[in-house]
Every structure is written in C-alpha cells, then in structure tokens.
C-alpha positions in Angstrom: 8.9 -12.9 23.6 9.6 -9.1 23.4 7.5 -7.0 25.7 8.5 -3.8 23.9 6.6 -4.9 20.7 3.1 -3.7 20.5 0.3 -4.7 18.2 -0.6 -2.2 15.6 -4.0 -0.5 16.4 -7.1 -1.8 14.6 -8.1 0.9 12.1 -10.9 -0.6 9.9 -11.3 2.7 7.9 -7.5 3.0 7.2 -7.6 -0.7 6.1 -10.5 -0.1 3.9 -8.9 2.9 2.2 -5.6 1.0 1.7 -7.4 -1.9 0.1 -9.2 0.5 -2.3 -6.0 2.3 -3.1 -4.3 -1.0 -3.9 -7.3 -1.9 -6.2 -8.2 -5.0 -4.2 -11.7 -3.6 -3.1 -14.2 -6.3 -4.2 -11.4 -8.4 -5.7 -12.0 -12.1 -5.1 -9.0 -14.0 -3.7 -8.8 -17.7 -2.9 -7.6 -19.1 0.2 -6.7 -22.6 0.1 -6.5 -24.8 3.2 -6.2 -28.4 4.1 -9.4 -30.2 4.8 -9.1 -30.5 8.5 -12.2 -29.1 10.2 -10.0 -26.7 12.4 -8.1 -25.4 9.4 -11.3 -24.8 7.4 -12.7 -22.8 10.4 -9.5 -20.8 10.7 -9.8 -20.0 6.9 -13.4 -19.0 7.3 -12.4 -16.7 10.2 -9.6 -15.0 8.1 -12.2 -14.6 5.1 -14.6 -12.9 7.5 -12.0 -10.5 8.8 -10.6 -9.7 5.3 -14.3 -9.0 4.1 -14.6 -6.3 6.5 -11.8 -4.5 4.8 -13.4 -5.0 1.3 -11.5 -8.2 0.1 -13.8 -11.1 -1.0 -12.1 -14.3 0.2 -13.3 -17.7 -1.0 -12.1 -20.5 1.2 -11.2 -23.7 -0.8 -10.1 -26.9 1.2 -8.3 -29.9 -0.3 -7.0 -33.2 1.0 -3.4 -32.9 2.3 -1.5 -34.2 -0.6 -3.3 -31.9 -3.3 -3.1 -28.9 -0.8 0.6 -29.3 -0.1 1.6 -29.8 -3.7 -0.2 -26.7 -4.7 1.6 -24.7 -2.0 5.1 -26.2 -3.0 4.4 -25.4 -6.8 3.2 -21.9 -5.9 -0.4 -22.5 -7.1 -2.0 -20.4 -4.4 -3.0 -16.8 -3.9 -3.1 -17.4 -0.1 -2.7 -20.5 2.1 -2.7 -21.4 5.6 0.1 -23.6 7.1 1.0 -24.9 10.5 4.3 -25.6 12.0 4.5 -28.7 14.1 7.6 -28.9 16.3 8.6 -32.4 17.6 
C-alpha cells in the first residue's frame, strides 16, 4: 500500500475523445471470461463501463479449460483472470 498514490480523476469526455482518436469508437471488442456467475457479472460491469466511453464490448463466457487455453494461446482481445494465493 502506498498512500501517496492517487486514483486518476474520472473524465468521461476525455475518455470518449481518446477512444475516438484511437479509432475505437463503436468498435466491437470481445471480452472472454470463464463461466462462473461472478466472473460473468464482472465482465458485464466492465462492458458497461467501457460502453460509456464508446467501446462496444461483447462478453463471451467459456468453461474453464477452453477459456484458459484461449488465454494461454493468445486467442483473446480482452480477458479477465484472477490470482488465487494459497
């Protein structure tokens, strides 16, 4: 934890301008997740947040082995992963 680090300010208009400048406005991106309900919900939240900036995100969920194989082989545009410490 570093208390000197601050979150960047939320600036939707700047985000929309950057997305447009990058040519991503209206572009459809696929977010792959595993098929657990919480992970699908997290993906939907991310998709909703990105849509506010102009990026159309489609959430696709897969059973774990297929999802993880796609991630390992780079067959994703975006993916969510968790780190579980034991």
